[in-house]
Legacy VTK file of the C-alpha trace (Angstrom):
# vtk DataFile Version 3.0
C-alpha trace
ASCII
DATASET POLYDATA
POINTS 83 float
0.000 0.000 0.000
2.831 2.382 0.885
4.618 1.797 -2.446
1.388 2.469 -4.317
0.862 5.679 -2.349
4.439 6.837 -3.022
3.976 6.258 -6.763
0.725 8.211 -6.783
1.862 11.130 -4.630
5.582 11.218 -5.488
6.169 12.268 -1.876
7.018 9.913 0.988
5.518 12.102 3.689
2.223 12.477 1.853
2.243 8.748 1.097
2.553 7.997 4.813
-0.496 10.182 5.458
-2.418 8.468 2.666
-1.626 4.991 4.029
-2.569 6.053 7.538
-5.885 7.525 6.396
-6.536 4.515 4.162
-6.269 2.053 7.036
-8.222 4.320 9.352
-11.023 4.478 6.785
-10.780 0.718 6.158
-11.189 0.074 9.867
-14.198 2.380 9.979
-15.801 0.635 6.983
-14.655 -2.924 7.801
-18.166 -4.308 8.231
-18.931 -3.555 4.580
-16.206 -5.975 3.441
-16.160 -8.713 6.057
-19.489 -10.412 5.246
-18.530 -10.707 1.549
-15.075 -12.055 2.384
-16.482 -14.751 4.652
-18.823 -16.015 1.924
-16.291 -16.102 -0.903
-13.472 -17.698 1.088
-10.881 -15.695 -0.904
-10.600 -12.459 1.033
-7.094 -11.496 -0.129
-7.879 -10.209 -3.613
-11.067 -8.431 -2.579
-9.360 -6.815 0.376
-6.461 -5.573 -1.718
-8.755 -4.026 -4.325
-10.909 -2.511 -1.591
-7.854 -0.909 0.074
-6.575 0.474 -3.231
-10.007 1.979 -3.854
-9.991 3.602 -0.437
-6.486 4.983 -1.091
-7.671 6.488 -4.391
-10.574 8.160 -2.592
-8.283 9.438 0.166
-6.151 11.082 -2.525
-9.189 12.557 -4.291
-10.855 14.020 -1.213
-8.478 16.984 -0.640
-8.731 17.960 -4.314
-12.528 17.800 -4.204
-12.572 19.789 -1.000
-10.285 22.479 -2.428
-12.408 22.714 -5.587
-15.588 23.120 -3.537
-13.910 25.711 -1.341
-12.805 27.755 -4.375
-16.301 27.507 -5.860
-17.869 28.695 -2.614
-15.429 31.607 -2.393
-16.128 32.595 -5.990
-19.834 32.918 -5.179
-19.166 35.442 -2.425
-19.768 39.061 -3.417
-16.649 41.128 -3.995
-14.190 38.222 -4.280
-11.506 37.910 -6.911
-11.386 34.106 -6.957
-12.007 32.601 -10.349
-12.770 29.076 -11.579
LINES 1 84
83 0 1 2 3 4 5 6 7 8 9 10 11 12 13 14 15 16 17 18 19 20 21 22 23 24 25 26 27 28 29 30 31 32 33 34 35 36 37 38 39 40 41 42 43 44 45 46 47 48 49 50 51 52 53 54 55 56 57 58 59 60 61 62 63 64 65 66 67 68 69 70 71 72 73 74 75 76 77 78 79 80 81 82
């Protein structure tokens, strides 16, 4: 997971944050995966894909948040922020 995060972020410090947030989010959402893993008997592949998906979302969230913040600021009267 860390190697994947380093490749995506190109920064070791940011990658550490991404991995940390990924596993924190995975722990929070663990009940969504566990019932499926118990039925299939092959939890490894599903878990790996699930974690990579969470990591991708962790990386997207700050960008989405910044975009929403800029959009909100641009709607304020008298601001100079553009799209």
